[in-house]
N, C-alpha and C positions, 0 to 999 in steps of 0.2 A: 533730750529724749524725744521726736516731735511723734505726731500724734497719728502723722503718716507712717509711722514706722508700725508693720502690724503685731509684731512680738512684743514690744515695750508699751504698745498702747495695751494689747490685752492684759499685762501687768497692771499696769496704772490701774485700769477699770476694773479688774477682779479687786484689787486692793480697796477701791471707794466702792464697791460693792460689799465689800466686808464692813466698811467702815460703814455705811447705811445701815448693815443687816445688826451692827452692835447698837446703833441709834434706836432703831427699833425695838429691840430686846429690854433698850434700859427703859426706854420708855411703859413696856410693858409692866417692866418689874417694878418702876415708879407708880403705875397705878394701881399694882397689889400689894405694895409696902407701907403707900400713904395712910398713917391712920385715919378713919372713919372721919373722927371729928375735925381732921383739917381737909376732907377731902370735900370743897365747895365748888359750887357751880361752876366757877371761873377755873377752877383748878381742872376740873376734868374738862370741861370745854379746849383749855388749854394743851393738856397733854395728848388729848383726841387729835386734835388740828395738828400738833408737830409728829404726831405718830403718823398721820395721814400724808402729812406732807414728807416726809423720809421715806414713806413708802412709793409716790410719786417720783422721787428722786431717784429711787432704786432702779425703778424699771424704765427710767427715762434716762440712764447713766449714759449711753452713746451720744444722746446731743447735748446733756449739760456737760459734760469731762470736758468737751472741746470749748463749748463755749467759757469755761471758767479759765480756761487756759490762755484762751487769746484775749478775756476781757476779767482779770484777777479784781478788778474793785465788786465783781457780783456777789462775791462773797460775802461783802460788809451785810448782805442780807441775811445770811447764816448767823451773822454776828450778833446781830440785832433781835434775831429769832432766840439764840441762846441767853440772850439778856431778858428778855420778857419771861423766860420760864425761868431763871434765876428771882427776878422780880416776883412774880406770882408765888413760887414755890420755897423760895427759900435760897441761901448759900449751902447748906448744912443738908444731908441725905443724899438721895440716889439724883436728885434734881440738878447737882451739881455736874455729877458724870454724864448727862446728855450733852453739856455745852464744851467738855474737854473734847467732844469728836471734832468741835471745828478747827480747834488748834492744829491734831493731825491731819485733817483735811487741809488746811494752810499749808503746812509742811511740804505735804506730799503734792501737791498742785502749784506751790507759789515758789518764789525763790527772793531771796536779797531782802530788799527792804521793804516787798508785798508781807513775807512772812515775818517780819519784825513788826507791821505797824498792827496785822491781825493780831499778835500774841498781845503787845503792849494795850490795843484798846479793848480785848479780853478781860485783860486784869484790869482796867479802870472801870469798866463795867462791872465788873464782878462786887470793887469794892463799893460800886453808886448801889448796888443791886442790896451787899453787907447792909449799910447803912441805912436806906430806904426800907428796911425790914423790920428795924428798929430791937436787931438783938445787941445793944451794945455789949452787953459783957463778951462776944463771941469775937468780938474786933481786938479783946485783948487775950485771945488765943492765940498760941502758938500755932494752932493745924490752922486756924480761920485767916491769920493774917500772914505767916508766910510761907507754909505746907502746900493749902490746897490754891493760891495763887500760881507758885512755883509749879505744878500741873499743867497751866498752859503751857510755860516756856520746854518743860519737859517735852510734852505730847507732842509741840511743835516740831523740836529737835528729832524727834524721834522719827517725824514722818520726812523730815528734811533727809535723815539720812537714809531714809526708805529710798525716797526717790534720788539720792545719788548713787546707791548700790544697783536702780533699775537703769539709770542713766548709764552707770559703767559696764553694767551686764550685756548693755546695746553696741557700747562702744567694741567691747571683745567679741559680740557676735558680730558685729560689722566687719573686725577684722580678721576674724575665721571664715568670712565668706569671701572678702577679698585674697584669703592667703589659697581658699580651695579651687578659687578661677585660677590662679595662678599656678597653682599644681597641677590643675586641669589640662590648662594649656599645654604644661612641660610633659604631662601624661600621652596628651593624643600629638605631640612631635614625637615621642619616646615610640607612642603605638604604631605611628605610620612611617618610622624609622623601622622596627619589626616586621609591616606588612612588607615594605619594599626590600627586606633582607630574605624574608622567609618565604615570600612569593614571586614578585616581581621578578628579583635579581635571581633568582634558582632559575626560574622557567626562560629567561634571557640566557644564561649560563648554559643549560639544557639544549637551546635553541642552535649556542653557538658550536657548541661541541658536536651537535648532528651535521649540523652546515660543515665541519672544519672535514669530517668521516664521509661524505656524500660522494665527493668526486672518487673515492676509491671504488665505490657499490656502483657507480656510473660504470665502471672499466669492469668489475667483477662479475657481477650479480645486476644488470638493468632493471630486475622487477623490483628486488629487495631495494635499490637506488628510488624506485617510484613509490615503494612504500614508505621509505623513509622522507621522502621529501614532501608525503601528504601529512606525517606525523609534524613534520616543522611545519607545515603550513596550519596547522590545527594548533600547535602551542604557540604559533605565532599570534592564531586569534586569540587565543588564552592569553596572552603576556600583554594583547590590547584591551583585551578586558579588564582585565586587573590595573592596567595603567589609570585607564575611564573610571573605573571604583575608586582607586586612589586619589583623583581628582574630585569627585563626587564628594569624597568623604573630604574632603580640605573645605569646599564649597557648604556642606550640608550640616546646618544648624542643630537637626534632628537631635543627634548625642546630645547635645548640650541641654535638653530638653527633661525632666524627669520621667521616668521610664516609662509609667502609667500613660502620660501623654503624648508622648513619642511612640509608643504602641498603636495609641488611639489614631493619630495622625497618618503614621507609616499605613495604617491597615484601611484607611479612607482613602488613602491617596492612591493605594493599589486597585480598589474595587472601582474609582473614578477611573483608572486608567485601563483598566481591564476588561470594564463591564461586567463583574463579575460581583453577585451576591453576598456580601459579609456581613455575618451577625457579629457583633459585637459585644461579651460580656467582660467589659475592662476597667478597672478600678483605677482612676485616675492620679490617686494619692500615693500609689505603691513608687519608689524609689531604689536605686543601688547604686551602691559605689560606680564610678565613673567607668572604668576598666568592665567591669562586668555588666554594665548599661551596655556600653559598645558592642558586646559579644551578643549578648542576648536580644539586642535589635536587630545587629547582622545575622543571626541566625532567622530571627521573623524574616526580614528581609530575602533572605533565602531560600526557605520554606515558602512564602509567596511565589517567591520565582519560580520555584519548581514545579507550583499549581500549575502556572500560569503556560508554561512550557510541554509539562508531560501528562497532569492529570484528567484533562477534557472536565475538569469539575463545571457545576453549574452554582455551588452553593458552597460559602468556606465560612467556618467560627471560628474566633478566634475570641481567647480566654487570658485575660492575667489576673490572677487572684492570690491574694497573702494569707498564707494559711500560717499555722503557729509559729514553726521557727524557719520556715521557708516562702519563696515566691516560687509561682508556678505559671507557666506560660505555656499554653495549648494550641495546636493549630490543627484543625480537623477541616479535611474536604469528603466529599462524596463523588471522588474522582475514581478512574478505574483501577486505581491501585498497583501494586506490583508484587513480584515474589522472586526478591535477590538471597533466601537462605540468610543466615545470621554471619556470614562468609564477608568479611569487606573487601576480601580478593574479589569477589563474585561482583559485589556491588560497582566498584571497579572497572572489570570488564565489562559490567553492562551498561556503563556511561554513567552511574549514581555519582558523579563525583562531588555533587553539592551535600549530600548527605554526609562524605566523607568530611569535606568543609566545616559542616555543622557540629560533628563531632570535635574536631579540634578546635573548635571556639568556644563550645560547652566546655572541654576541658580546659581552655584559655580561661575561663569564669569562673571555676573551681567548681563548676555544675554537672549536673546529670541529664543524659538524651536519650529516650526512646523513642522507636519510630516503630507503628503497628498499622500494618498494612497487610493487606491481601488482595487479590484478582478482582475487581468489579467490586470490590467493597471499601474504597479509599481508603485516607490515608491518616494515621493522627500522630504528630510531633506532639511529643513533651519536653518540655526542659524545666527542671527543678533545680533552685538556684537555693542553696541553705544561707540562711543568714549568718551574718559576720561573727566568728566564734564556734561555730556548729560544722564539723570535719565533713569534708566531700573527696572521694577519690576522683571526682571529674569524669567519670565512666562516662562509657554509652554502653545502651541495651538497645540492639537492633531486633524487635519482638517482629519479626515479618511471618506472618500464617503461611 
């Protein structure tokens, strides 16, 4: 696990801070538990010093942890601080607990021979402190000769296993991200295939059928033939626009960004292109699964395009928020609005194809779409995407006043 892995570094840093907090707590308990007859000035200064040093390390962990990872020898300083604690305070009692944290830090941050070296050095310095303290009867005790030195090995092993779990988790997450990229690419190919089948292919098929019938209308009803020709031209324009959109989607990397970042970028680019003022209230940390993300971004683009073509708005507001169990996108303009009733047929006859397309996209995303508009009162389009696991009918509600 490298320090430039944000998730792995966060885990490592959190554990390091926890160990520093444990050390500070042990120091405070030591000050409280040491009998007054043993609390010399030297002991008081030592415990105050190591407690303050631990606090400094705790608040500077972002600089210290990378340095220890790059230069393992620096942990030797902590080993000798631990020895000083044992030398002055003795190997028994709460003083010993302070030094065990060093072994666990070594297991967490170091690997291989560095960890072995630190544990071996701590065991040797432990015996040096024990013999130097003058408590010979303690050296023949099982606890002081075997059990307490073994704590250094156990703590080092625990730290090493914890580090191994973190490394393994980072590898699994990297593999998951790689798999998500592959799945996203496959989903994108499937989506483009669906788009070509559902939109472009059907449009072209309609053009072909109308063109086949056109000669008959020319002979039987020239006026009808002229009308059909205009429809064919309009359909060809629609097909051309759909083809351009598919090509743009192939080149557009917006859909690969997190939803919040993509919404902000789309709104900013549209404002720059059209010169219309856009107020953004977007939480850039919000994201959705690829398919829902694609449909929501496509709805946003269509909504902004409708504003540009039809609304004559002077200001637009784009909001993206995360509520308790849903993601909400809202696009509001101060344009002229419209009165189309709630009948989709009337919207189609009125040329509001974009609203129908947005309804279909909302259904594909498992979302609900509402349109609130009135003449000279602007239009508000709201898309609500439930969180995974929350049922939705993928409905559309055209609330046109």
